[in-house]
Each structure stands twice: as structure tokens, then as C-alpha cells.
N, CA, C and O of each residue as an XYZ file, in Angstrom:
616
protein
N       0.831     -1.201      0.000
C       0.000      0.000      0.000
C       0.869      1.256      0.000
O       0.684      2.134     -0.842
N       1.826      1.350      0.945
C       2.696      2.521      1.045
C       3.507      2.712     -0.223
O       3.671      3.839     -0.691
N       4.021      1.615     -0.790
C       4.904      1.714     -1.945
C       4.216      2.395     -3.121
O       4.837      3.208     -3.806
N       2.955      2.081     -3.365
C       2.235      2.677     -4.492
C       1.789      4.104     -4.189
O       1.967      5.005     -5.008
N       1.214      4.301     -3.015
C       0.629      5.580     -2.668
C       1.661      6.589     -2.178
O       1.603      7.765     -2.535
N       2.595      6.134     -1.368
C       3.586      7.029     -0.805
C       3.081      7.712      0.447
O       1.940      7.515      0.865
N       3.933      8.504      1.029
C       3.614      9.207      2.258
C       3.921     10.683      2.067
O       5.006     11.047      1.614
N       2.971     11.522      2.411
C       3.155     12.955      2.224
C       3.904     13.555      3.408
O       3.635     13.241      4.568
N       4.858     14.437      3.076
C       5.628     15.162      4.076
C       5.210     16.627      3.968
O       5.263     17.222      2.892
N       4.799     17.191      5.087
C       4.275     18.549      5.108
C       5.333     19.541      5.582
O       6.329     19.151      6.191
N       5.114     20.817      5.299
C       6.018     21.867      5.775
C       5.931     21.928      7.301
O       4.830     21.889      7.850
N       7.068     22.022      7.996
C       7.063     22.061      9.455
C       6.828     23.460     10.033
O       6.770     23.632     11.250
N       6.693     24.451      9.159
C       6.480     25.826      9.622
C       5.765     26.610      8.534
O       5.846     26.274      7.352
N       5.064     27.660      8.949
C       4.468     28.570      7.975
C       5.601     29.311      7.279
O       6.599     29.663      7.907
N       5.443     29.545      5.984
C       6.478     30.254      5.247
C       6.513     29.844      3.799
O       5.565     29.252      3.284
N       7.612     30.161      3.141
C       7.778     29.859      1.726
C       8.653     28.628      1.556
O       9.761     28.558      2.088
N       8.140     27.660      0.807
C       8.903     26.446      0.523
C       9.852     26.736     -0.627
O       9.479     27.382     -1.606
N      11.082     26.255     -0.501
C      12.086     26.478     -1.535
C      12.830     25.182     -1.836
O      12.830     24.245     -1.037
N      13.450     25.150     -2.984
C      14.250     23.988     -3.375
C      15.464     23.886     -2.467
O      16.017     24.902     -2.045
N      15.873     22.676     -2.169
C      17.039     22.456     -1.323
C      18.286     23.110     -1.916
O      19.138     23.603     -1.176
N      18.397     23.116     -3.226
C      19.554     23.718     -3.903
C      19.694     25.211     -3.594
O      20.775     25.775     -3.760
N      18.601     25.859     -3.143
C      18.621     27.289     -2.840
C      18.966     27.601     -1.384
O      18.992     28.769     -0.996
N      19.227     26.581     -0.579
C      19.590     26.786      0.828
C      20.977     27.432      0.885
O      21.890     26.996      0.184
N      21.144     28.483      1.726
C      22.426     29.192      1.784
C      23.501     28.480      2.609
O      24.222     29.116      3.377
N      23.602     27.183      2.450
C      24.635     26.380      3.108
C      24.913     25.206      2.185
O      24.019     24.409      1.902
N      26.139     25.097      1.718
C      26.483     24.113      0.690
C      26.264     22.672      1.139
O      25.903     21.823      0.324
N      26.474     22.385      2.412
C      26.284     21.015      2.904
C      24.835     20.575      2.693
O      24.581     19.460      2.237
N      23.893     21.448      3.023
C      22.478     21.123      2.817
C      22.104     21.212      1.343
O      21.436     20.324      0.814
N      22.536     22.286      0.677
C      22.173     22.520     -0.727
C      22.647     21.400     -1.645
O      21.997     21.099     -2.646
N      23.770     20.787     -1.310
C      24.329     19.725     -2.153
C      23.591     18.403     -2.000
O      23.768     17.494     -2.810
N      22.766     18.293     -0.967
C      22.072     17.039     -0.709
C      22.906     16.054      0.084
O      22.521     14.893      0.224
N      24.057     16.499      0.614
C      24.949     15.604      1.353
C      24.289     15.024      2.605
O      24.584     13.894      2.995
N      23.404     15.788      3.229
C      22.732     15.326      4.442
C      21.501     14.495      4.101
O      21.098     13.624      4.872
N      20.907     14.768      2.943
C      19.709     14.061      2.500
C      18.958     14.897      1.486
O      19.225     16.087      1.320
N      18.012     14.259      0.805
C      17.167     14.965     -0.153
C      15.995     15.601      0.578
O      15.644     15.184      1.682
N      15.391     16.611     -0.039
C      14.218     17.212      0.567
C      13.922     18.587      0.028
O      14.010     18.834     -1.175
N      13.567     19.487      0.939
C      13.204     20.860      0.594
C      13.558     21.735      1.783
O      14.073     21.240      2.785
N      13.290     23.019      1.686
C      13.530     23.929      2.806
C      12.368     24.903      2.913
O      11.606     25.094      1.966
N      12.248     25.511      4.077
C      11.209     26.505      4.331
C      11.876     27.762      4.866
O      12.714     27.695      5.766
N      11.501     28.911      4.307
C      11.888     30.213      4.866
C      10.749     30.560      5.818
O       9.709     31.044      5.372
N      10.922     30.324      7.131
C       9.791     30.465      8.052
C       9.374     31.912      8.282
O      10.200     32.825      8.299
N       8.063     32.093      8.458
C       7.513     33.405      8.784
C       7.034     33.449     10.232
O       6.681     34.510     10.748
N       7.026     32.295     10.877
C       6.640     32.187     12.284
C       7.625     31.259     12.979
O       8.284     30.453     12.322
N       7.732     31.362     14.285
C       8.696     30.575     15.038
C       8.166     29.289     15.639
O       8.730     28.780     16.608
N       7.096     28.760     15.084
C       6.542     27.494     15.560
C       6.892     26.405     14.563
O       6.566     26.512     13.381
N       7.563     25.349     15.039
C       7.995     24.249     14.175
C       7.284     22.976     14.615
O       7.381     22.557     15.768
N       6.573     22.376     13.677
C       5.721     21.228     13.965
C       6.231     19.974     13.266
O       7.064     20.041     12.363
N       5.718     18.843     13.698
C       6.079     17.593     13.036
C       5.498     17.590     11.626
O       4.311     17.863     11.448
N       6.326     17.281     10.616
C       5.831     17.249      9.238
C       5.124     15.945      8.880
O       4.568     15.814      7.789
N       5.146     14.969      9.810
C       4.559     13.642      9.578
C       4.078     13.055     10.907
O       4.414     13.559     11.979
N       3.288     11.984     10.821
C       2.956     11.178     11.991
C       4.114     10.217     12.223
O       4.671      9.687     11.262
N       4.485      9.982     13.471
C       5.547      9.018     13.742
C       6.130      9.174     15.131
O       5.491      9.713     16.034
N       7.370      8.688     15.289
C       8.070      8.759     16.566
C       9.168      9.814     16.490
O       9.938      9.857     15.531
N       9.228     10.658     17.504
C      10.281     11.670     17.589
C      11.570     10.949     17.992
O      11.757     10.601     19.158
N      12.460     10.727     17.013
C      13.664      9.925     17.260
C      14.896     10.773     17.566
O      15.911     10.248     18.022
N      14.815     12.073     17.319
C      15.926     12.975     17.624
C      15.367     14.312     18.065
O      14.503     14.890     17.406
N      15.867     14.792     19.182
C      15.614     16.155     19.629
C      16.974     16.647     20.101
O      17.413     16.322     21.205
N      17.642     17.437     19.253
C      19.004     17.888     19.554
C      19.036     18.608     20.901
O      18.109     19.344     21.239
N      20.110     18.393     21.668
C      20.261     19.054     22.969
C      20.200     20.564     22.820
O      19.718     21.267     23.708
N      20.692     21.056     21.688
C      20.683     22.498     21.428
C      19.367     22.953     20.804
O      19.209     24.134     20.491
N      18.431     22.044     20.621
C      17.070     22.303     20.134
C      17.012     22.940     18.744
O      15.991     23.522     18.378
N      18.084     22.838     17.973
C      18.101     23.418     16.629
C      17.629     22.422     15.569
O      17.503     22.778     14.398
N      17.367     21.174     15.975
C      16.971     20.147     15.010
C      16.177     19.048     15.699
O      16.335     18.787     16.892
N      15.306     18.405     14.897
C      14.589     17.226     15.373
C      14.313     16.315     14.189
O      14.322     16.747     13.036
N      14.066     15.041     14.496
C      13.768     14.070     13.440
C      12.622     13.172     13.878
O      12.484     12.831     15.053
N      11.800     12.798     12.894
C      10.654     11.922     13.131
C      10.755     10.738     12.178
O      11.012     10.904     10.986
N      10.547      9.525     12.728
C      10.496      8.324     11.894
C       9.031      7.950     11.701
O       8.291      7.771     12.669
N       8.620      7.834     10.434
C       7.244      7.453     10.130
C       7.048      5.967     10.401
O       8.018      5.232     10.590
N       5.802      5.528     10.419
C       5.510      4.108     10.627
C       6.096      3.254      9.514
O       6.413      2.085      9.732
N       6.243      3.823      8.324
C       6.825      3.091      7.193
C       8.355      3.073      7.255
O       9.000      2.359      6.486
N       8.938      3.865      8.178
C      10.385      3.849      8.357
C      11.142      5.021      7.766
O      12.358      5.100      7.943
N      10.482      5.935      7.072
C      11.162      7.117      6.530
C      11.563      8.029      7.690
O      10.762      8.288      8.589
N      12.809      8.516      7.665
C      13.302      9.400      8.713
C      13.429     10.816      8.164
O      14.167     11.064      7.210
N      12.697     11.738      8.783
C      12.618     13.121      8.316
C      13.278     14.032      9.351
O      12.839     14.106     10.498
N      14.339     14.723      8.928
C      15.077     15.652      9.783
C      14.644     17.081      9.476
O      14.579     17.481      8.313
N      14.348     17.843     10.519
C      14.044     19.271     10.397
C      15.179     20.013     11.098
O      15.367     19.872     12.306
N      15.940     20.810     10.326
C      17.092     21.547     10.862
C      16.737     23.030     10.840
O      16.701     23.644      9.774
N      16.477     23.606     12.009
C      15.978     24.977     12.106
C      17.116     25.979     11.950
O      17.949     26.130     12.844
N      17.145     26.661     10.810
C      18.132     27.702     10.557
C      19.534     27.193     10.263
O      19.819     26.001     10.380
N      20.399     28.118      9.882
C      21.797     27.827      9.569
C      22.678     28.280     10.731
O      22.551     29.409     11.207
N      23.560     27.409     11.182
C      24.489     27.681     12.291
C      23.783     27.964     13.615
O      24.374     28.561     14.515
N      22.530     27.542     13.742
C      21.790     27.761     14.986
C      22.302     26.882     16.121
O      22.005     27.148     17.286
N      23.060     25.846     15.805
C      23.663     25.007     16.844
C      24.557     25.858     17.748
O      24.711     25.557     18.931
N      25.142     26.912     17.197
C      26.029     27.795     17.962
C      25.289     28.567     19.059
O      25.916     29.095     19.977
N      23.969     28.632     18.965
C      23.180     29.333     19.981
C      23.026     28.495     21.251
O      22.561     28.993     22.276
N      23.417     27.226     21.181
C      23.408     26.309     22.330
C      22.043     26.222     23.010
O      21.954     26.120     24.234
N      20.990     26.264     22.208
C      19.639     26.122     22.744
C      18.994     27.421     23.178
O      17.795     27.460     23.455
N      19.783     28.489     23.240
C      19.272     29.791     23.668
C      18.190     30.271     22.704
O      18.416     30.348     21.496
N      17.027     30.590     23.237
C      15.934     31.100     22.413
C      14.982     30.035     21.896
O      13.927     30.366     21.356
N      15.332     28.762     22.049
C      14.465     27.659     21.614
C      13.704     27.082     22.809
O      14.223     27.048     23.925
N      12.488     26.635     22.572
C      11.698     25.943     23.590
C      11.214     24.622     23.015
O      10.612     24.590     21.941
N      11.477     23.526     23.731
C      10.997     22.205     23.305
C       9.604     21.970     23.877
O       9.330     22.302     25.030
N       8.728     21.395     23.057
C       7.363     21.100     23.489
C       7.097     19.598     23.562
O       6.057     19.176     24.067
N       8.025     18.795     23.065
C       7.912     17.329     23.098
C       9.262     16.755     23.507
O      10.256     17.475     23.593
N       9.284     15.437     23.762
C      10.519     14.768     24.155
C      10.844     13.643     23.192
O       9.957     13.066     22.563
N      12.135     13.339     23.084
C      12.571     12.216     22.261
C      11.822     10.966     22.715
O      11.669     10.719     23.912
N      11.360     10.185     21.746
C      10.610      8.970     22.040
C       9.109      9.165     22.006
O       8.357      8.190     21.972
N       8.656     10.428     22.014
C       7.216     10.702     21.959
C       6.629     10.276     20.622
O       7.288     10.373     19.587
N       5.402      9.809     20.650
C       4.623      9.573     19.437
C       4.030     10.934     19.072
O       3.387     11.570     19.906
N       4.241     11.385     17.835
C       3.739     12.690     17.408
C       2.853     12.543     16.177
O       2.990     11.603     15.394
N       1.960     13.480     16.032
C       1.088     13.560     14.868
C       1.525     14.763     14.036
O       2.078     15.728     14.563
N       1.273     14.694     12.748
C       1.574     15.833     11.882
C       0.877     17.068     12.449
O      -0.318     17.042     12.746
N       1.639     18.141     12.593
C       1.090     19.385     13.117
C       1.343     19.604     14.599
O       1.129     20.709     15.098
N       1.799     18.563     15.325
C       2.133     18.745     16.741
C       3.345     19.669     16.859
O       4.334     19.494     16.148
N       3.267     20.650     17.755
C       4.387     21.570     17.965
C       5.537     20.817     18.640
O       5.357     20.180     19.678
N       6.721     20.904     18.027
C       7.910     20.249     18.570
C       8.830     21.279     19.221
O       9.272     21.095     20.355
N       9.118     22.365     18.500
C      10.027     23.413     18.983
C       9.446     24.771     18.597
O       8.831     24.917     17.541
N       9.646     25.753     19.460
C       9.274     27.125     19.103
C      10.439     28.052     19.443
O      11.294     27.739     20.271
N      10.441     29.203     18.774
C      11.479     30.201     19.021
C      10.965     31.564     18.578
O       9.956     31.662     17.880
N      11.657     32.597     18.986
C      11.327     33.963     18.589
C      12.188     34.302     17.373
O      13.370     34.616     17.511
N      11.588     34.238     16.183
C      12.352     34.487     14.952
C      13.005     35.862     14.946
O      14.154     35.999     14.525
N      12.292     36.874     15.404
C      12.833     38.239     15.388
C      14.080     38.344     16.261
O      15.011     39.077     15.926
N      14.104     37.621     17.369
C      15.255     37.639     18.276
C      16.418     36.838     17.694
O      17.574     37.237     17.834
N      16.123     35.715     17.044
C      17.174     34.812     16.584
C      17.770     35.175     15.231
O      18.967     34.988     15.016
N      16.966     35.683     14.329
C      17.418     35.943     12.957
C      18.705     36.770     12.874
O      19.570     36.442     12.062
N      18.872     37.832     13.682
C      20.112     38.610     13.581
C      21.363     37.860     14.071
O      22.485     38.280     13.787
N      21.176     36.773     14.792
C      22.295     36.054     15.401
C      22.873     34.951     14.523
O      23.936     34.410     14.826
N      22.178     34.614     13.434
C      22.603     33.501     12.567
C      22.565     33.935     11.101
O      21.897     34.912     10.765
N      23.273     33.220     10.229
C      23.286     33.591      8.807
C      21.909     33.540      8.147
O      21.614     34.341      7.260
N      21.064     32.596      8.578
C      19.754     32.432      7.951
C      18.873     31.562      8.835
O      19.370     30.702      9.562
N      17.565     31.789      8.772
C      16.619     30.922      9.476
C      15.991     29.905      8.518
O      15.070     29.184      8.903
N      16.476     29.840      7.279
C      15.993     28.834      6.332
C      16.129     27.462      6.990
O      17.166     27.135      7.567
N      15.073     26.672      6.892
C      14.968     25.396      7.598
C      14.876     24.225      6.630
O      13.819     24.000      6.042
N      15.969     23.468      6.450
C      15.915     22.276      5.605
C      15.066     21.170      6.243
O      15.072     20.978      7.459
N      14.341     20.456      5.388
C      13.536     19.297      5.790
C      14.025     18.153      4.913
O      13.838     18.173      3.696
N      14.651     17.153      5.534
C      15.410     16.164      4.773
C      14.988     14.730      5.046
O      14.687     14.359      6.181
N      14.973     13.942      3.999
C      14.817     12.493      4.102
C      16.224     11.954      4.314
O      17.030     11.951      3.384
N      16.530     11.499      5.526
C      17.914     11.129      5.841
C      18.245      9.667      5.579
O      19.417      9.290      5.598
N      17.250      8.849      5.340
C      17.518      7.444      5.007
C      17.013      7.155      3.596
O      16.201      6.256      3.377
N      17.512      7.937      2.657
C      17.068      7.881      1.268
C      17.403      6.607      0.519
O      16.861      6.379     -0.563
N      18.281      5.767      1.060
C      18.607      4.527      0.341
C      17.399      3.610      0.247
O      17.278      2.845     -0.710
N      16.511      3.675      1.219
C      15.326      2.824      1.196
C      14.091      3.511      0.667
O      13.054      2.876      0.479
N      14.196      4.819      0.424
C      13.041      5.614      0.012
C      13.430      6.549     -1.124
O      14.612      6.808     -1.351
N      12.445      7.043     -1.823
C      12.675      8.008     -2.899
C      11.626      9.102     -2.802
O      10.490      8.856     -2.398
N      12.016     10.306     -3.175
C      11.068     11.414     -3.224
C      10.398     11.384     -4.583
O      11.061     11.473     -5.617
N       9.077     11.258     -4.575
C       8.332     11.096     -5.816
C       7.828     12.419     -6.385
O       7.785     12.596     -7.602
N       7.448     13.343     -5.514
C       6.867     14.611     -5.971
C       7.321     15.729     -5.045
O       7.546     15.504     -3.856
N       7.454     16.926     -5.586
C       7.821     18.092     -4.784
C       6.977     19.282     -5.216
O       6.777     19.514     -6.409
N       6.481     20.039     -4.233
C       5.720     21.264     -4.501
C       6.485     22.433     -3.898
O       6.667     22.492     -2.681
N       6.937     23.365     -4.735
C       7.690     24.530     -4.262
C       6.782     25.758     -4.330
O       6.000     25.898     -5.270
N       6.881     26.645     -3.341
C       6.081     27.864     -3.318
C       5.594     28.151     -1.909
O       5.988     27.468     -0.964
N       4.747     29.147     -1.761
C       4.233     29.523     -0.452
C       3.193     28.513      0.009
O       2.233     28.227     -0.707
N       3.384     27.982      1.192
C       2.431     27.019      1.737
C       2.307     27.194      3.241
O       3.184     27.754      3.898
N       1.229     26.714      3.750
C       1.031     26.588      5.184
C       0.067     25.432      5.362
O      -1.117     25.542      5.045
N       0.576     24.338      5.864
C      -0.262     23.174      6.075
C      -0.492     22.318      4.847
O      -1.385     21.471      4.850
N       0.290     22.514      3.798
C       0.135     21.716      2.576
C       1.264     20.700      2.459
O       2.366     20.914      2.965
N       0.969     19.591      1.783
C       2.004     18.582      1.539
C       3.033     19.156      0.580
O       2.675     19.820     -0.392
N       4.313     18.903      0.848
C       5.385     19.437      0.014
C       6.039     18.338     -0.808
O       6.268     18.507     -2.005
N       6.344     17.207     -0.166
C       6.932     16.090     -0.912
C       6.173     14.808     -0.601
O       5.519     14.682      0.435
N       6.278     13.870     -1.517
C       5.747     12.527     -1.305
C       6.925     11.570     -1.340
O       7.750     11.621     -2.253
N       7.003     10.697     -0.344
C       8.098      9.740     -0.218
C       7.543      8.344     -0.450
O       6.497      7.983      0.090
N       8.254      7.558     -1.260
C       7.851      6.171     -1.517
C       9.015      5.244     -1.247
O      10.175      5.611     -1.437
N       8.695      4.026     -0.797
C       9.734      3.006     -0.640
C      10.261      2.645     -2.006
O       9.511      2.591     -2.980
N      11.574      2.393     -2.076
C      12.194      1.983     -3.343
C      11.912      0.523     -3.603
O      12.347     -0.018     -4.620
């Protein structure tokens, strides 16, 4: 069932969806971390882009990952070089190991306070275990609550 239909991955924040190649960090833009897309957030609320288990919540709260029931692992990396903030300005709303639903708030922050401290708040959303999965479709543009990519098992 999953292989034919695929699983939709939603934007984790309100804002403009952009191609990964347009991310202002070569490591992400090159796809070295994984395939996916990015969001230029307009609000500081970051939600789970899928239903699944919260398998990573970085100590510095700049990133989180969710594993879907089908096994796809989706990493949300909030901003560029935000790890250097050491968690300052971020608030966690869930814990590693929690079962989450798409739209559940995972991390929040004050964008206006944080944006001047880092090169960019562009947020990559990546399929990190792409060897077992493929991105079938991508929708680029302004979205809020819309599916951005569809992931299928290879």
C-alpha cells in the first residue's frame, strides 16, 4: 500500500517552501545530508511534518527528526548555524521517544530575536535514510499546512 501511494511530508512551519539547492549552506544545498526541501519560516513554531516517533531532539534544540511508521526518517534543521546558539531562544514542546502527529508543535522560538544572530533561518527538511526511500513529488512555493513532498519506498 505505502509503496504505491507514498507518504506525504508537510512543511514544518508557515512560510515559503524552496528547493534544497537554494539553501544558503552548501552542505544542505548539495544534498549531502539528505534529499528534501527547505522553508523560509515566517513564524517561530515548528511542527512535526509527519505522523511518527520523535527519534531525535538535539540538545541544542536546533533540530529534530521523526520516523514514520513506514520507516522514513525526516530531519528538520531549524536555521543555519543555529547550533552555535546552544539552545538559547528555543523551547521544546515534546521529548525524544514521543509519538507525534503531523502538526504537533515540537520546537518554538522567537524568529525576530534569533534571525540577527545567525546567517539564515531557512529550515531544511530532509529524508535522511534515502537509500530505502525516494522522493516522488515536490511542490515549491508559499504554503502553510500543505504537503510538500511525497516519499515512496524503493
